[in-house]
DSSP file (Angstrom, degrees, kcal/mol; ACC not computed):
  #  RESIDUE AA STRUCTURE BP1 BP2  ACC     N-H-->O    O-->H-N    N-H-->O    O-->H-N    TCO  KAPPA ALPHA  PHI   PSI    X-CA   Y-CA   Z-CA
    1    1 A M              0   0    0      0, 0.0     5,-0.0     0, 0.0     0, 0.0   0.000 360.0 360.0 360.0 130.7  -17.6   25.7   69.8
    2    2 A G     >  -     0   0    0      1,-0.1     4,-2.3     4,-0.0     5,-0.2  -0.162 360.0-100.7 -74.3 170.5  -19.2   29.0   69.3
    3    3 A L  H  > S+     0   0    0      1,-0.2     4,-2.4     2,-0.2     5,-0.2   0.928 120.4  48.4 -59.1 -51.1  -22.8   29.7   68.5
    4    4 A E  H  > S+     0   0    0      1,-0.2     4,-2.3     2,-0.2    -1,-0.2   0.921 112.1  50.3 -57.7 -44.6  -22.4   30.2   64.8
    5    5 A A  H  > S+     0   0    0      1,-0.2     4,-2.6     2,-0.2    -1,-0.2   0.885 109.8  50.7 -62.7 -39.3  -20.3   27.1   64.5
    6    6 A R  H  X S+     0   0    0     -4,-2.3     4,-2.0     2,-0.2    -1,-0.2   0.916 109.9  49.4 -65.3 -42.4  -22.9   25.0   66.3
    7    7 A L  H  <>S+     0   0    0     -4,-2.4     5,-2.6     1,-0.2     6,-0.9   0.898 113.4  46.8 -64.4 -39.3  -25.7   26.2   64.1
    8    8 A H  H ><5S+     0   0    0     -4,-2.3     3,-1.3    -5,-0.2    -2,-0.2   0.906 109.1  54.9 -66.6 -41.2  -23.7   25.4   61.0
    9    9 A A  H 3<5S+     0   0    0     -4,-2.6    -2,-0.2     1,-0.3    -1,-0.2   0.866 110.8  45.0 -60.7 -36.7  -22.8   22.0   62.4
   10   10 A F  T 3<5S-     0   0    0     -4,-2.0    -1,-0.3    -5,-0.1    -2,-0.2   0.448 111.9-125.1 -85.5  -0.3  -26.5   21.2   62.9
   11   11 A K  T < 5S+     0   0    0     -3,-1.3    -3,-0.2    -4,-0.2    -2,-0.1   0.862  83.0 107.1  59.5  39.7  -27.2   22.6   59.4
   12   12 A I    > < +     0   0    0     -5,-2.6     3,-1.7    -6,-0.1     4,-0.2   0.345  36.6 102.3-124.7   4.0  -29.8   25.0   60.7
   13   13 A R  G >  S+     0   0    0     -6,-0.9     3,-1.9     1,-0.3    -5,-0.1   0.857  75.2  63.8 -58.8 -35.9  -28.0   28.4   60.4
   14   14 A T  G 3  S+     0   0    0      1,-0.3    -1,-0.3    -7,-0.2    -2,-0.1   0.656  91.9  65.8 -65.5 -14.3  -29.9   29.3   57.3
   15   15 A Y  G <  S+     0   0    0     -3,-1.7     2,-0.5     2,-0.0    -1,-0.3   0.530  89.9  78.1 -83.2  -6.0  -33.2   29.3   59.3
   16   16 A F    <   -     0   0    0     -3,-1.9     3,-0.1    -4,-0.2    -1,-0.0  -0.906  57.1-166.9-109.6 125.7  -32.1   32.3   61.3
   17   17 A E  S    S+     0   0    0     -2,-0.5     2,-0.4     1,-0.3    -1,-0.1   0.842  83.5  14.8 -72.0 -33.6  -32.2   35.8   60.0
   18   18 A C        -     0   0    0      2,-0.0     2,-0.5    24,-0.0    -1,-0.3  -0.996  61.1-169.4-147.5 133.4  -30.1   37.1   62.8
   19   19 A V        -     0   0    0     -2,-0.4     2,-0.5    -3,-0.1   -15,-0.1  -0.989  11.9-177.4-126.7 122.3  -27.9   35.4   65.4
   20   20 A I        -     0   0    0     -2,-0.5     2,-0.4   -17,-0.0    18,-0.0  -0.978   4.3-170.3-125.6 128.3  -26.5   37.5   68.3
   21   21 A S    >>  -     0   0    0     -2,-0.5     3,-1.8     1,-0.1     4,-0.9  -0.927  29.3-129.0-117.2 141.2  -24.2   36.2   71.0
   22   22 A S  H 3>>S+     0   0    0     -2,-0.4     4,-1.1     1,-0.3     5,-0.5   0.835 110.0  59.8 -57.6 -32.4  -23.3   38.1   74.1
   23   23 A S  H 345S+     0   0    0      1,-0.2    -1,-0.3     2,-0.2     5,-0.1   0.711 104.8  50.9 -69.6 -17.9  -19.6   37.5   73.4
   24   24 A D  H <45S+     0   0    0     -3,-1.8    -1,-0.2     1,-0.1    -2,-0.2   0.704 113.1  40.6 -89.4 -21.8  -20.0   39.4   70.0
   25   25 A V  H  <5S-     0   0    0     -4,-0.9    -2,-0.2    -3,-0.5    -3,-0.1   0.532 100.7-115.1-113.1  -7.3  -21.7   42.5   71.3
   26   26 A G  T  <5S+     0   0    0     -4,-1.1     2,-0.4     1,-0.3    -3,-0.1   0.529  81.7 103.8  86.8   4.4  -20.0   43.5   74.5
   27   27 A F      < -     0   0    0     -5,-0.5     2,-0.3     6,-0.1    -1,-0.3  -0.939  60.5-141.4-115.8 143.7  -23.0   43.0   76.8
   28   28 A N    >   -     0   0    0     -2,-0.4     3,-2.7    -3,-0.1     6,-0.3  -0.777  32.6 -77.8-102.8 148.6  -23.4   40.1   79.1
   29   29 A K  T 3  S+     0   0    0      1,-0.3    30,-0.1    -2,-0.3     3,-0.1  -0.612 112.5  30.9 -74.7 143.1  -26.5   38.2   79.8
   30   30 A P  T 3  S+     0   0    0      0, 0.0    -1,-0.3     0, 0.0     2,-0.1  -0.755  88.4 118.7 -99.2  39.1  -28.7   38.9   81.6
   31   31 A Q    X>  -     0   0    0     -3,-2.7     3,-1.1     1,-0.2     4,-0.8  -0.426  64.9-133.1 -63.4 134.8  -28.1   42.6   81.0
   32   32 A R  H 3> S+     0   0    0      1,-0.2     4,-2.2     2,-0.2     3,-0.5   0.813  99.2  70.9 -56.9 -32.6  -31.2   44.2   79.4
   33   33 A E  H 3> S+     0   0    0      1,-0.2     4,-2.8     2,-0.2    -1,-0.2   0.825  91.3  56.0 -60.1 -34.7  -29.0   45.9   76.8
   34   34 A I  H <> S+     0   0    0     -3,-1.1     4,-2.1    -6,-0.3    -1,-0.2   0.894 109.9  45.8 -67.0 -36.5  -28.2   42.6   74.9
   35   35 A F  H  X S+     0   0    0     -4,-0.8     4,-2.0    -3,-0.5    -2,-0.2   0.904 114.1  48.0 -70.9 -41.3  -31.8   41.9   74.4
   36   36 A E  H  X S+     0   0    0     -4,-2.2     4,-2.3     2,-0.2    -2,-0.2   0.890 111.2  51.9 -64.7 -39.1  -32.5   45.5   73.3
   37   37 A Y  H  X S+     0   0    0     -4,-2.8     4,-2.9    -5,-0.2     5,-0.3   0.919 107.6  52.2 -61.4 -44.8  -29.5   45.3   71.0
   38   38 A A  H  X S+     0   0    0     -4,-2.1     4,-2.2     1,-0.2     6,-0.3   0.906 110.6  47.5 -59.9 -42.3  -30.9   42.1   69.4
   39   39 A L  H  X>S+     0   0    0     -4,-2.0     4,-1.7     2,-0.2     5,-0.9   0.912 113.5  48.0 -65.5 -41.7  -34.2   43.7   68.8
   40   40 A K  H  <5S+     0   0    0     -4,-2.3    -2,-0.2     2,-0.2    -1,-0.2   0.948 114.6  44.3 -64.0 -49.7  -32.6   46.8   67.2
   41   41 A I  H  <5S+     0   0    0     -4,-2.9    -1,-0.2     1,-0.2    -2,-0.2   0.877 119.3  42.3 -63.9 -39.4  -30.2   44.8   65.0
   42   42 A S  H  <5S-     0   0    0     -4,-2.2    -1,-0.2    -5,-0.3    -2,-0.2   0.717  99.2-133.5 -81.8 -21.0  -32.9   42.4   63.9
   43   43 A G  T  <5 +     0   0    0     -4,-1.7     2,-0.2     1,-0.3    -3,-0.2   0.690  58.5 141.3  74.0  17.3  -35.7   45.0   63.4
   44   44 A C      < -     0   0    0     -5,-0.9    -1,-0.3    -6,-0.3    -2,-0.1  -0.588  53.9-129.9 -92.3 151.5  -38.0   42.7   65.4
   45   45 A D    >   -     0   0    0     -2,-0.2     3,-2.1    -3,-0.1     4,-0.4  -0.709  37.3-108.4 -85.1 152.7  -40.7   43.5   67.9
   46   46 A P  G >  S+     0   0    0      0, 0.0     3,-1.5     0, 0.0    23,-0.4   0.862 118.8  58.0 -53.4 -38.7  -40.3   41.4   71.0
   47   47 A Q  G 3  S+     0   0    0      1,-0.3    20,-0.1    21,-0.2    21,-0.1   0.652 107.5  48.5 -69.3 -12.6  -43.4   39.3   70.2
   48   48 A D  G <  S+     0   0    0     -3,-2.1     2,-0.3     2,-0.0    -1,-0.3   0.390  98.0  89.3-102.3   0.9  -41.8   38.4   66.8
   49   49 A A    <   -     0   0    0     -3,-1.5    20,-2.6    -4,-0.4     2,-0.4  -0.729  60.3-152.9-103.3 148.8  -38.5   37.3   68.3
   50   50 A V  E     -a   69   0A   0     -2,-0.3     2,-0.5    18,-0.2    20,-0.2  -0.978   4.7-160.0-120.4 131.5  -37.4   33.9   69.7
   51   51 A Y  E     -a   70   0A   0     18,-3.2    20,-2.8    -2,-0.4     2,-0.5  -0.956   4.1-167.7-113.3 123.4  -34.8   33.5   72.3
   52   52 A V  E     +a   71   0A   0     -2,-0.5     2,-0.3    18,-0.2    20,-0.2  -0.946  22.8 152.0-110.3 122.4  -33.1   30.1   72.7
   53   53 A G  E     -a   72   0A   0     18,-2.3    20,-3.2    -2,-0.5     3,-0.0  -0.970  45.3-140.6-147.9 161.8  -31.1   29.6   75.8
   54   54 A D  S    S+     0   0    0     -2,-0.3     2,-0.4    18,-0.2    21,-0.3   0.409  84.7  60.9-106.0   2.1  -29.9   26.9   78.2
   55   55 A R     >> -     0   0    0      1,-0.2     4,-1.9    22,-0.1     5,-1.3  -0.990  59.8-157.1-132.7 129.5  -30.3   28.7   81.5
   56   56 A Y  I  4>S+     0   0    0     -2,-0.4     5,-2.5     3,-0.2     6,-0.2   0.947  96.4  46.3 -64.6 -48.7  -33.5   30.1   82.9
   57   57 A D  I  45S+     0   0    0      1,-0.2     5,-0.2     3,-0.2    -1,-0.2   0.836 123.9  32.6 -66.2 -33.2  -31.8   32.6   85.2
   58   58 A N  I  45S+     0   0    0      3,-0.1    -1,-0.2   -29,-0.1    -2,-0.2   0.659 135.4  15.0 -98.1 -19.6  -29.5   33.9   82.5
   59   59 A D  I  X5S+     0   0    0     -4,-1.9     4,-1.3   -30,-0.1    -3,-0.2   0.752 121.9  37.3-121.1 -65.7  -31.6   33.5   79.4
   60   60 A S  I  ><S+     0   0    0     -5,-1.3     4,-2.5     1,-0.2     5,-0.3   0.828 102.6  66.6 -72.8 -34.6  -35.3   32.9   79.7
   61   61 A L  H  ><S+     0   0    0     -5,-2.5     4,-1.8    -6,-0.2    -1,-0.2   0.949 111.6  29.0 -56.6 -60.0  -36.2   35.1   82.6
   62   62 A L  H  > S+     0   0    0     -6,-0.2     4,-2.0    -5,-0.2    -1,-0.2   0.898 119.1  55.1 -71.5 -40.3  -35.5   38.6   81.2
   63   63 A S  H  <>S+     0   0    0     -4,-1.3     5,-2.4     1,-0.2     4,-0.4   0.897 110.4  47.1 -61.6 -38.3  -36.3   37.6   77.5
   64   64 A K  H ><5S+     0   0    0     -4,-2.5     3,-1.2     1,-0.2    -1,-0.2   0.908 109.7  53.1 -67.5 -41.7  -39.7   36.4   78.6
   65   65 A Q  H 3<5S+     0   0    0     -4,-1.8    -2,-0.2    -5,-0.3    -1,-0.2   0.835 107.5  52.9 -61.0 -32.1  -40.4   39.5   80.6
   66   66 A L  T 3<5S-     0   0    0     -4,-2.0    -1,-0.3    -5,-0.1    -2,-0.2   0.544 125.9-101.4 -82.2  -7.2  -39.5   41.6   77.5
   67   67 A G  T < 5S+     0   0    0     -3,-1.2    -3,-0.2    -4,-0.4   -18,-0.2   0.485  71.7 142.7 104.4   3.6  -42.0   39.6   75.4
   68   68 A F      < -     0   0    0     -5,-2.4     2,-0.5    -6,-0.2    -1,-0.3  -0.374  58.0-112.9 -69.2 152.7  -39.8   37.2   73.5
   69   69 A T  E     -a   50   0A   0    -20,-2.6   -18,-3.2   -23,-0.4     2,-0.4  -0.775  42.5-147.3 -76.2 132.6  -40.9   33.7   72.7
   70   70 A T  E     -a   51   0A   0     -2,-0.5    20,-1.6   -20,-0.2    19,-1.1  -0.887  19.8-171.0-115.4 138.7  -38.5   31.6   74.8
   71   71 A V  E     -ab  52  90A   0    -20,-2.8   -18,-2.3    -2,-0.4     2,-0.6  -0.988  15.9-145.5-125.5 121.0  -37.1   28.1   74.1
   72   72 A H  E     -ab  53  91A   0     18,-2.9    20,-2.9    -2,-0.5     2,-0.7  -0.776   9.6-154.2 -89.1 120.6  -35.2   26.3   76.8
   73   73 A F  E     - b   0  92A   0    -20,-3.2     2,-1.8    -2,-0.6    20,-0.2  -0.858  14.7-136.5 -95.7 112.4  -32.4   24.2   75.4
   74   74 A L        +     0   0    0     18,-3.1     2,-0.3    -2,-0.7   -20,-0.1  -0.501  64.2 111.7 -72.9  87.2  -31.6   21.4   77.8
   75   75 A N    >>  -     0   0    0     -2,-1.8     3,-0.8   -21,-0.3     4,-0.6  -0.970  65.0  -6.0-153.3 155.7  -27.8   21.7   77.5
   76   76 A G  G >4 S-     0   0    0     -2,-0.3     3,-1.1     1,-0.2     4,-0.3  -0.143 124.2 -13.3  57.4-142.5  -24.9   22.7   79.7
   77   77 A L  G >4 S+     0   0    0      1,-0.3     3,-1.5     2,-0.2    -1,-0.2   0.854 133.6  61.4 -62.6 -36.6  -25.7   24.2   83.2
   78   78 A G  G X4 S+     0   0    0     -3,-0.8     3,-1.2     1,-0.3    -1,-0.3   0.668  84.3  78.0 -67.1 -16.7  -29.4   24.6   82.4
   79   79 A K  G << S+     0   0    0     -3,-1.1    -1,-0.3    -4,-0.6    -2,-0.2   0.782  98.2  44.6 -62.3 -25.5  -29.9   20.9   81.8
   80   80 A H  G <  S+     0   0    0     -3,-1.5    -1,-0.3    -4,-0.3    -2,-0.2   0.397  89.4 104.4-102.1   1.5  -29.9   20.5   85.6
   81   81 A Q  S <  S-     0   0    0     -3,-1.2     2,-0.1    -4,-0.2    -3,-0.0  -0.648  79.4-110.0 -83.3 139.6  -32.2   23.4   86.4
   82   82 A P        -     0   0    0      0, 0.0     2,-0.4     0, 0.0    -2,-0.1  -0.453  36.2-149.6 -66.5 140.8  -35.8   22.5   87.3
   83   83 A I        -     0   0    0     -2,-0.1     2,-0.3   -27,-0.0     8,-0.0  -0.904  14.5-172.4-116.0 139.1  -38.2   23.6   84.6
   84   84 A T    >>  -     0   0    0     -2,-0.4     3,-1.4     1,-0.1     4,-0.7  -0.919  37.3-114.0-122.9 158.0  -41.8   24.7   85.0
   85   85 A K  T 34 S+     0   0    0     -2,-0.3     3,-0.4     1,-0.3    -1,-0.1   0.822 114.2  59.0 -58.1 -33.2  -44.2   25.4   82.2
   86   86 A M  T 34 S+     0   0    0      1,-0.2    -1,-0.3    -3,-0.0     3,-0.1   0.719  94.8  65.5 -71.1 -20.5  -44.4   29.1   83.1
   87   87 A Q  T <4 S+     0   0    0     -3,-1.4     2,-0.3     1,-0.2    -1,-0.2   0.842 112.2   9.5 -78.5 -33.7  -40.6   29.6   82.7
   88   88 A S     <  -     0   0    0     -4,-0.7    -1,-0.2    -3,-0.4   -17,-0.1  -0.982  62.4-129.3-145.1 157.1  -40.3   29.0   78.9
   89   89 A D  S    S+     0   0    0    -19,-1.1     2,-0.3    -2,-0.3   -18,-0.2   0.846  91.8   3.8 -75.3 -33.9  -42.7   28.6   76.0
   90   90 A D  E     -b   71   0A   0    -20,-1.6   -18,-2.9    -3,-0.1     2,-0.4  -0.958  62.4-144.8-146.2 162.2  -41.0   25.4   74.7
   91   91 A T  E     -b   72   0A   0     -2,-0.3     2,-0.3   -20,-0.2   -18,-0.2  -0.998  17.1-177.4-131.9 136.3  -38.2   23.0   75.7
   92   92 A I  E     -b   73   0A   0    -20,-2.9   -18,-3.1    -2,-0.4     3,-0.1  -0.925  23.9-162.1-130.0 156.8  -35.8   21.2   73.4
   93   93 A E  S    S+     0   0    0     -2,-0.3     2,-0.3     1,-0.3    -1,-0.1   0.511  84.1  34.1-109.8 -12.9  -33.0   18.7   73.8
   94   94 A S  S >  S-     0   0    0      1,-0.1     3,-1.7   -19,-0.0     4,-0.3  -0.996  75.9-127.2-142.2 143.5  -31.4   19.2   70.4
   95   95 A L  G >  S+     0   0    0     -2,-0.3     3,-1.8     1,-0.3     4,-0.3   0.808 108.1  66.9 -60.6 -28.7  -31.1   22.3   68.2
   96   96 A T  G >  S+     0   0    0      1,-0.3     3,-1.2     2,-0.2     4,-0.4   0.731  84.9  72.5 -66.1 -19.2  -32.6   20.4   65.3
   97   97 A Q  G X> S+     0   0    0     -3,-1.7     3,-0.9     1,-0.3     4,-0.8   0.677  78.3  77.0 -68.0 -16.2  -35.9   20.3   67.3
   98   98 A L  H X> S+     0   0    0     -3,-1.8     4,-1.7    -4,-0.3     3,-0.7   0.846  84.3  64.0 -60.2 -32.2  -36.2   24.0   66.5
   99   99 A L  H <4 S+     0   0    0     -3,-1.2    -1,-0.2    -4,-0.3    -2,-0.2   0.819 100.4  51.4 -61.3 -30.9  -37.3   22.9   63.0
  100  100 A D  H <4 S+     0   0    0     -3,-0.9    -1,-0.3    -4,-0.4    -2,-0.2   0.731 109.4  50.9 -77.2 -22.5  -40.4   21.3   64.6
  101  101 A L  H <<        0   0    0     -4,-0.8    -2,-0.2    -3,-0.7    -1,-0.2   0.807 360.0 360.0 -85.3 -31.4  -41.3   24.4   66.5
  102  102 A F     <        0   0    0     -4,-1.7    -2,-0.2     0, 0.0    -3,-0.2   0.402 360.0 360.0-127.6 360.0  -41.2   27.0   63.7
């Protein structure tokens, strides 16, 4: 199930102004270009953007370095990666928990 479909399934898509997936834009994570593209398309400054990902190495590392707020989603491969407080700003186990964060 793709990103848009998952957000709709959890009934939280309307809470996002912009949803960008690497499969939609031609850049792969963790290439810097996908994060820069997301900022350009959304019109956000990094400090106003939130990045939700399930892998520290592929998602949170560069987005945090660029100034995004990062949320680690304990899902998929990232569910088994060790987490430290410094690696992401928040951690969730369900997408619906995003409603509690913002």
